[in-house]
N, C-alpha and C positions, 0 to 999 in steps of 0.2 A: 464744335469743338473740336480740334484732333488728337488732343492732348493735353489732360488736365494737369495743370502741375502743383504741386503742393505746396504752399506760404513760408510753412517749418513745420517740423517736427514738435508732437505738444510731450506733455511730460505724463506719463500714465503711471497713477497708480492705485493698486486694489488691494483688496482686506477679503475679508468673509463677506460680503454683504455689498460690496458697489465696486464696481469699477468707475474710474471717470474716465472722461472721452470728452475733448473737444473737435467741435467742429467750426468748420470755416466755407462760409458761404461768399459766393461770390458774385456782386453786380456789377454787368455791364456798361460802365457810364454810355451815358446820351447825351445829345442837348438840352432834355428839358427837365421837366419834374423836378423833384427833389434834389436830384445828383446837380441840376446848375447851380441850385442854390448851396451848395456845400463847397462848389468848384470854385463860386466867385466870392467864396469865404464870409457869406452872408452870415451872421452870428444866430440871428433868429431863425435864421434855415435849420444853423446845425443843431441846437435848441429843439428845435418841432423831429427832427430829424432822431434822436437820442431819445425823446422823449414818446416817440412811439416807430418801432421799426418791424422786423420781421420774427414770425415766431417759430422754431421751429420745433418739429415732435418726431423721434424716432417713433418707428415702427416695430416688433418682432416679426419672425415670422410664425414661431408657435404660438398657438392656443394655453392659456391658462390650463396646467392638468386638472387643477381642484375644479374649475368653475367650467371647463369647454367650451370657454370664448376666450375672446381676443385679450391680449395683454392690456395690462394700462400702458398706456404712451406716453414716453416720459422729455417732457419740455425741456428744452434748452435753454439755459441764464445767460441772456445777452450782457460779455462784460468788459467788449474793449472793439474797437473798428480801429480798418489801416486801410488805409489809400496810396493805393499805386496808380502809375500812368492806365487811364483807361478805363480801370477798377476800382471797385469798393469793396472791401470786405465784410464780412461781419463773423464776431468771433463769439460762440456760444460755449457755455459749458453744461455738461451733463451728466448725473452721478445714475450709473446705469446701473440695473441690479444684478447679482450674480447669477441667476439665473434665467436672465431677461432672454437669455439664448440667442440669435446671430441678428442683426438689422439687418428689415428685409424691405426696411421704404422709410422716407423721411416726408413728413405730411408740414405742408409750409403755409401761412399764411399774413397776409401781408397788410398790416395797419398804421400802412403810410397813408397818406392822401392821393397818391400819385401810382400809376401802376412800374413795377420794376422790370428789370430782365434778368432773371437768376441765371448767372450761366453753368452754376457747379457749387457739389455740397462737398467738400472731403472731411469725414473721419478720422481721426488720429486716436491711436488706443484702446482700439475696441482689439480684445484677448485674441479673437479666431483672424484678425487680419488688422496689421500693424496702423496701415494707412487701405482705407476704403472712398475711394472715387463713386459719384454719384454725378450722371451728367442730366444736366434739366436744359439748358439752352431753352426757356422759356417765361412769356412775360405773365407777371404776377398780378392779377388785380385787385384794389384795394379793396376790404373786405365790405366793407357800402357798397360796391359795386359787384364785387360775386360776392356771396358770404360763405361759399363752400368752399373749403379747404383743400387744396392743391395738394398731391400723392405722385412723392418721384421714387422710382425703385430702382435699386441698386442696381449693378449692370450682368449680375447673372441671368440668364434667358428661363423663363418654363415654359411649357405648352401648359393649357388652360389643367389637363391634368396630372401636372405636375407641380403645380403651385404650393407652396409651403399654405399651413392650413390658417396662420395667421395673416395672410394676405388678401385671401380668397375674396371677401366680400369689398374689400380696396378695387379688385381689380375690376371687379364687374362692376360695382357703381360710376368706376372713372371711365367704364365706355357709356353705357347709359347717362349719363350724360353729357357725351361727344355726342350724343347721336338728337340729342334734342326730342321735340314734340311734332315739328312739323307744323308747330305754331305761333303767328307772331310774326314782326319782323327783326331781323338780327342785325345785332348792335356792334361796333367795330371792336368793343371789348371781348366780345364772348367769342366761345371757343370749339361753338356746333356746326358740323356737319350733316346737312342734310342734302335731297335731292330738287331740283327743280328741271322744266324744260328752258331751252332758248327761246323766250316771250321778251325778250329785252332786247332786242337787235333793231326796235324799230323808236322814233320819237315824235309817235301823232298828236301826243297833247300839243305843240310845239307847233307842228304842218302833217297836216293829215294824209300830204304826199309821201311823208317818213316814216308811214306805217309800213311795219315789217311781216311776212309769211312768220308764226311761232310754228318752229321745228321740233319735232320731238311728241308733238300735240296728237296726232293725227296718223294714221298708217299712212298717207299720201303724203308725211314729212315727216320720215323716222330721223332719229339724230342721237346721238349720247346725251346723257345727262348732266348739266350744270352744278356745280352749289348755289343754293336756293337762299334767296336774300330777304325775303318775305315784303317786297317791299309792296307801297298799294298798286293795284292796278290803277291802266290810265282810263281818261273820261271818256276821251274819244274813239278807244277801241279796249274794250275789256278784255279783252285777251290778252294784251300786252300789259308787264310794267309800270309803272313810272318811271322815267329815267331822273336818278337824281345825283349831286356831285360827288357821291360816293359809292363802289361797290365795294357789298362788304363780302370778304373770307378772312376765315378764321383768324384770331388773330396771330397765332406760331406761324401763319404762312407768308405772312407778309413780309417784306425784303428787308434783308439787314439793313443797320444804317451806314455801310458801304456802298452796299447794292443802292440806297436811297438816292444815296450823292449824285451816282453815274445816270441812273433811272428812274426817277419815281410818276407814281399817276399822273400828278398835279403837273408836274412839270411838262412830261410829254405832252400831256391832254390840253393846256393850254400853250406851248409852244406850237405844238402843229398848229393849233386854230392862230395864233402869231403871225408863220409864216404863212399860211393861204391869206390871212387877213393883209397882212403886207403885202405879198407878190399880186394881191388884186389890186391892189389900193397904186402901185407901179405899172401893172398890166391891167389897162384900163379895158382890152380884150383879153380873157380867160381864154382864148382860142391860140393865143398867137403864136407861133410856130419859132422854132431855130433857125434863121434865115440860112447859117448853111452848117457843116459839119467845123469848118472853124471857128464858128459861133460856140459850137456846145466846147471845141476846144477849151476857151477861156473859161469856163467853168473853172479848170482847174490850175489856170496861169494865172490870169487876174480876178476872176471871183466873179458873182451873182452880185452886182450893186444894186443894193438895199437905202435908196435912201428917204423911207418914208420909216422908215424902223426908227422909234425916240422912246425916251422915261422906260415903262414898266414892258412893254412888248421887248423895246432889243436885252431888257435884263433876261423877261424869259428865255429867247432866244439865245444869249450869253449861258444861261443854266443849262439849257437843253442840248447846244450844240457847239460847247465851249470854242471845239477845236476849230470849227466850221467858221463863228462868227469872226472876223478879222479887222481890226481896225485899219483904212486905206488912210487917213488922217485924223484930225481930232472932229471934222465932223463927220466924214461918211463910212459907211459899213458896206462890208462884202460878204455873201455867200461864198465859200470857198470851199472847196474835196478835195479830198488828197486823187491823187490820180491812181488808177486801180490799177493794179499789177499787168497782166495781161496788156493795160494801153502803155503800160512801159517797154514794154517787151517788144512789142509788134503794133505801131500804130495802126493798120489796116488789119488787125484779125478777126473784126468782126465782121469783115468782107467774105472771110474765107469758107469756103462750102466744108475742108476739112477739119477744122474749127467747130463748126455749127454741128457735124458730125460728132467728134470727139467730147464735145460737152455731152450730150446724150448718157457717155460711158462716165466720162471724169469729170462732170460739170455740178451745178449744185442741184441738178432735178434727176438722179441717176437709176429713178423707179418708174421710168415710163417706157423705155426704151423694150420690145418685144420682137421674140422669133416672129417671124409668119411662115405660118403651121397650115397654109389653107390656100385653093386658087380655086375659080374666083376669087375675090374679095366681094363678102357681101356685108347689108347693112342688116339688125336685127330689129331695126325699127318696122312702124306699121305702112306700108304702103302707099296702102290710099290716102295718109294724114302726111307721108315725109317724099314721097315719090317712088323709084323703081328703088331695088334694093341693092342692085349691081352696079358696083363700081365703075367709072373711067380709065381705070389705070388696067391698061390692057398690057398681053404680051409685045402687040409691035411697038409700046415705049420702053417696056422692060431690058425684051433680050437684047437688042443690038447696045446694050450700056452693063450686060453682065460677062464679063472677057473671059472666056474659058468653059460657057455652062451653055449649052445648046437650048434649052427650055427654061422657063419659068420652071416647070416640076421638075429639071434634074439641080438648080440652083436652093428650088426650097427640100427636094430629099436630101442635098449635101448641107442642110440646115445657112447657108447664104444672105437670103435674104430676112430683113429686119425691119421694125415699122416704129411708128409714134403714131397712135390711135385714136384724136378725138374725132371722131366723127358721132357716135352716137352719143356718146356723151354730151358734146356739145349743141347738136343740131335740132333736138326739140329747144333751146334757146335761140335761134337765131332770133325767129321773125320776133321775139320779143324783145331783142337787145337791141336791133331793127327801129322800135318803134322812140327809141329815145335818142336824142340829138347829139352830134358827137362821138359816136361808138360804131361800132357796127361788130359784125359776128358770122363766124363761116363753123361749119363741121369741116374737120380735115385729116388726113393724110401723107401720111410721108414717110417712102420707101425707102432703103437704105440696103447697098452692098456689101460684105463683107471680102475685102481685099485682099491679095495674097500676102499683105504686108501687115496684116493684123487689125486696119483700119478700118473705118466706115464711111461710105463713098454717099454724101444723098444722090437717087436717081429719077423720083420724083414725088410731085407734092397736091393731090386732089383737094381742090375746096369745093362747096358744096353747100349753095344757099337751095332750100325745100322752098315749093309752093309757095309763095304770099301776093296779097294784092292781084287776086287775075293771073299772074304771072307761074309759068309754068316753074318746075328745078331748072334750076340753074348748074353746074357742074363744070369743071373743069383742071384737067392736068395739067400741069407745068415743069421743065424739065431743064438741067442746066442749057446752057449754051452759049456760042461763041456770038450768036448775031446781036448788036445793041437790042433791037425792043428784046428781044427772047431773052438777051439776060437781067434785061431791067425788070422782067414778070417775074421770072424769077427772084429778082430781091426781093421784091412787092409779096411773092409768096412767101419765099423765107419770114419774111417781117413778118405775115398774119401767123403761121403758125406759132411765131416764138411768142407771140401775143397769148394762142391759146398754150404755149408750155410752161410763158407766165404763170397763167391763171390755173392748170391745171397745181403747178408745184406751191404754189401759195397758200392757195385752197385747198387742194387734197393731198396732196405727198407730205406738207407741212401743219398746214391747219388740222386737219381732221385726223391724217393718220399719227400726229402729234399730240401736241396742245389737246383737240379737243377728244380725243379717243383717251387720253389720260387719267384725265380730271374725275370718273369714276374710279378709277384706282386710284386717285388721292383720297375720295369719299370714302368708300368701302374698307380700306384701311385702316384708316381713322376710326371709322364707327365700330368695326368687329373686330380688329387685333389689339391687341392689350398691348399697353409700353415695354411689356415685360416679354413678349413673346419674338422668337426669332424671328420667326418671319418678320416681321413689321420692324426688325433692326436689321433683316438683310434688305431691306426695301427702299428704308427712312430716306438715304443718302439719294435714291432717284426720283421721290417728290419732290425736294425744294424750288420752293417758289415757282410752281406749275400753276396753282389758282391765281397765286397774284397777278403772274403775267397772263393769265389768263383771262382773268376780271377787265385786266387794262388793255386788253386787244379789242371785248367786248364794249369798251368805252370809247374805242379811238379808231381802231382797224377794219374793225368787220361789221360794225354799227351802222345805222343809216347812217349818209354823208358820210364816213369816214373814209380812211387810204384808201383802200378796197374800191370802192365805190366810186371815188373818185378818178380813182387812175388806174383801173383794168377794165376791161372791154365787156366784160361782164356784168359791171356797173351794179344796177338794185338787185339781180338776179343772181350774185355772186356766192351769195348763204343759199339760195336754196339748188344752184350746181354742185354744191358739198353736200346738200342732202341726197340728191340725187345719186351720188356717187358712195357716200353711205351705205345707200340702198341695196345699190346696185355691184357694189366692188369690195365695200369692208369686209373681211371674216378677221376673226383673231385669230384662227389658226396661221394665214397668209402674212400674218406680221413679224414671224420668225424669219429673219433672211434666209436660210436654206429654203424656205419653201416658197416664201416670194420668187428667189429665181426660179426655179424648177415652173411655177406656175408662168411665167413670164415665157416659158421657155431659153432661158437665158443659161441655165444648167440642167445635168441631168443625173439623178441618184448614182454614185457610184463606188462602193465600198472601197476599192483599190487606188482611188485619189486622193489627194488630199484635201482633206475637211468632208471624205464621203461624198463629194460632187467633181464634175466634170464639166467647165463654162463651157458653153458655147463659141461665147469667143472668150480666147485665152488670155487677152490683152483688155481687162476691162477692171480699169484699176478699181473703182466702187468696190466690187463685190470681191474682188482681192485681198484687199488690205480688210473688209468690213467681216469676211469670215475669219480672220486672222482675231478681230476683237470680238467678231459672236464665241467662238470656242473659247476663246480664254474666261470672258465671263460665262459659260456655260460651265467649263470647269470650277470655276470660284463656287457657282451655286451648289452643283454637284455636290462639291466637299462638305460645303454649308449645310446642305438638305438632308446628305445621309448623315451625317453628326448626331444631329438633333430628330431624325425618324429612321431608324434603325432599320424598323420593318413595316411593310403595309400596315398592320393595322393599328398603327400611332396615325396615320393619313386618314383613316375612317373615323374613328374617333376623337381627334381634335374638333370638335365643338367650333373654335372660330375660327379656323381655315377654312372650314367646309362651311363654315354661314360669308364668307367674305366671299369666296371663288361665287358661292350663289345671288348674293347681291349684289354683283360685278356683272355677272349674264339675265339676271331678273329684272333689276331695278336699272345700275347703273347704263347696260346698252339693252334694257327693254324692250325694247323694240324690235329685236333681233333676237331675243330669249328662245325662241322658239328653232332654233336654227340647228339642222345636226351636225355643225362642224365645231359644234364648241367642244373642245378635250375635256374629257371627265377627269375629276380629281380623287382617283380611287392608291395610288399608289407612290412613293419618291419618286419616278420617273415622271409621271405626268407633274406632278409639282413642280419638277425641275424644270418642264421645259415651258412652263406658263411662268416662273419666274424669269426664265433667261429671254422669253419674250418680252414680258416687261420692262425688263431690264434695258436689254438689245432698244426698244422703242423710244425709252424718255433719254438713253444716251448715244450712241453710235446713229442710230436714224436719226434722230432729229439732229445733230452735231452738224450729220453729211446736207441736209437741205438746210442748213441756215446760214453756216458761221463763212461759208463762200459767199454770201450774197451778194455783197459789195465788190469784192472780187470779178464778180460774171455780171454781175448789174449794173453797177456803179457807172461803166459807160453806159447808156439807157440803149443807143442803136444794137447793141449788140446783143439785148434781152430786154426790147421795149413792150410794155405791159397792156400797152391798149395798140388797136389800129382805127384813126379815126373815120379812114376812107376804105370805100371797098376799092376790089381790085381795077385796075384801066379797064379789063376786058368784059368786066358784069353790065351791062347795059347802059355802055356807054354812051354820052350826046358829041356829039361835035367837038363841043368846049374843052369837056372833059379829055376827050383824045389828044388834041392835039397838045393840049399845057405837057400830057402824059409826053407826048413823043418829045417838042421842043424841049421840056424842063424836066428831065426825071427826075431829077436830085430833089426839085425843089418839089413836085408831087409827092414821091418818098417821103421828105422832112416836111409835109403837112400829113400825112399819114402817120408817122409816129405820133410820141405824144407831145402836150404841146408843154409853154418853158416851163406854167406851174405842176401839170404833172409827172415834168421830167425830174424836175427838183426836187419836190415832195417825195418820190418814192428814192430817190437817191438818199434824202435826210434820213428816211424809215429805215432803208439795208442799209445804212452803214452802225445805224443805231443797232439792229437786229443782231450785226456781225459783229459786235462787239464785246469783248470776254473784260466781265466786271472784274476786279480784283480780290474779290472774296470768292472768284471762280474755285469750285471744289471739282478735283479731275478724275474720271474715274478710275482709279486699282493707285491711285495718288499717296493719299492720307487713308491711315486704318482709322476706325471707329471708336472710340473708346472700347464699349461692347466686347467688340470684335476680340484687343487685343489683352483681355483676361483671361481666355482660353484658351490654352495650348493650341489644343487642335486647331480651331477658327485660327488663330494668330497666325501657324504655321502655312495653316490656307492662303490668308491672305499673301504672306512674304511671295507665295509663291504666284499670286495673281499680282501683285506689284512688280516683280520679276518679267513677266511676260510682257505687263502691259510696257515697261523698258526695255523688251524684245524688239518688238513691234515695232517700238521707234525707230527701232535702228533697220529691222527689214524693208520699211517706207523708204529710210530713207537710201537705200541701198537698189532697191528698184527706181527710184527715180533719177539714179545714176546710170543705169543700164542702156544702152543705146538702142539695144534690141527691141524695148519697150515703143513702142511709136505712139502709143497713147498717153505717157506720160513725162518722156523725154524727146526733145528737139530743139531745132533753134526758131525762138520767141516763145517756146511753150511753157505756159505756168504747169510746175509738177504739182503732180495729185498727194498735197497735206491732209488733206481735209481730216483722215482718217487718223492724223499722228495724235496718238492720245493725252500729251501734253502740253500748254500754251502760255504764253505769259498775258498780260494784261491788251485786252485793245485788239483793233481788226486785225489779224495776224492770219486767217485762210486757213487754220488747224484749232483743235485740240479737240477732246471729247469728254465733254464734263458730265458728271454721275446724271445730273437731271435737266430738266426742259425749263432753265431759267432765265430765259428771254427768249 
């Protein structure tokens, strides 16, 4: 709720003993429950509603001076009701004693037979405030389900030490209720936040082959924690949880009704299964490749004919992807896709070396490109297992291509060489993955040269297979070439690298560094920070829907035999790879954008430069636009934190915020709790940096790797997710080599994802790139509790103005012909970091939270 509107002003009368106060409780209408009875005009339902309602009690800020205990709560009497579009209002009156003091909270009890969504409470007629808003936005369970009454505090924020005496017990008890006791299976109606390991990725009870490694249980597989569900353990694998039809998340973390219509867990899981089942029926050979590139083009023109979808499966698909399923006639249906923007602008964009390089700076994964800092390149893996450490990329390969520089060392000194390094992280999984039919893997390094035009040029790709099956290590370097055979080998090598980049992007840049790493932030915030704490209210917009979308991911995307395993080269080792990246690469201090850029060598600290950084590549669209967002967030957080913590001692004495940060470190990210890089929390500046980092991760970092997925991956040859065949030069048979030489295009199509894999990924990427109609964009609307504090209100208005200013800056940059990485014939301008967007697949927009 971004602005609570009162229904009408109530009459207030006072005498020496009482003041009459009117309360309006607004219930949001939904499709079911008692409201559906009311809407349908069912008389019996109306009688039920009138006879059993909400009970409201006003709570004083103050203790009774005579007893030094809490004042008696004042119950409201329901007098009438009002129905408005999509909302129903309760109206209650209260006789408030003149010495009651300020109202600090409203306690609510639901005497209905069903849960209700309480949107807000507005009090009219208080002496200290003619109209007082209380934001609720919460599901209230009936008292026979949850006998504990709910409490909602007013918009005034308090640090723990500042809590009015009449509210201290309620503040503490509310947090205890949210933490639970760590026992029992959670129910969908509950609001309990607790931690568990990732022990629900497999489904060994249905098939022991679907058993998956538990992540976070041992030092071998460190991982962040997820929300505990408390489900029974598997019979086939007692270390894993049983898989059930629903995955618990606390009730208020669930999608809104608007978002459910766009993306519900039931529809998505069932719909994706329907796609697979229908495609299986259509395509007897699941490994069937596209016959030609023209065949791929028909996906956007004529669609993918699905003659076997009927009845319930058709209904599911139409609910899941209504824009895709289009009736060709009365009896036929097709799966049809919108043409991705790059393909509209340039049919051959995916073949371009320049575009391949540009997307490392202005594509969907701008987090991997790094500066080459040393020469020669060497692996840090054990040579006795993985072969000699020296890279096969030599100066003889590099130096002829770095025009204007006499040696590799000179180019490195001048910061002209860059790299995608998927060697040491991927190489330990190569032999494991190659045991699986229909996929392959390499460790890889790709070298780029920074040209005088400020663009990157790929100049070498190294692919490595470690020793396996008594064969020695295989590694080969490929370079751009004009000879047909070398040119096609270069295209194959790029395709393999792109599958590595796709896996790294989805599993690490996207899933691990945003969704997965942020879930402990959500849990700790609700367990340790009261809803009246100013830091809770600052963080709350950044935590919306994250737990729900993560539970969905565990159900259909990253689970055994889920979308990732079916469609990505890393297959069933995908989540183990994610754990290895968490172990070797993830650090909280490096999630801040400036620190990340410096760590990758893409910037150096420079107080005289904008943002305090000098970029190594001046035209780095993600970094340039991202730093605008980072600075704006930091300025907003600084104003906010300094208002509530004017001195250092207030940080150190704030037990809630100290327990919050300790729990994130020691429990939520407990497998890395002893690392020395965790920031201390002793000063306001410490808190500002921590909050800015969390806000960045959940907003702009996530947006930068999510909302352009269909733009760049919707035409899958540009970003294949799986390579099904090894390089033509790796130990080829005579037949394999002849096929490559005689029909290289056919060989490449057979290496690309199969028809099932490609189509499934395209559907998912479109869903993930889609903005919901109720999306909340960073800095767009003011939270109600910010608006009632003049200092915070002014700070937010500056933040809002900055976001609008950033929109204009990005537009002007995209129009600048000097910026070759974002402007040019056939190029898609870099709009990913534009703060605002409409609904749909737009390739822009920065929501507050990880909401999809």
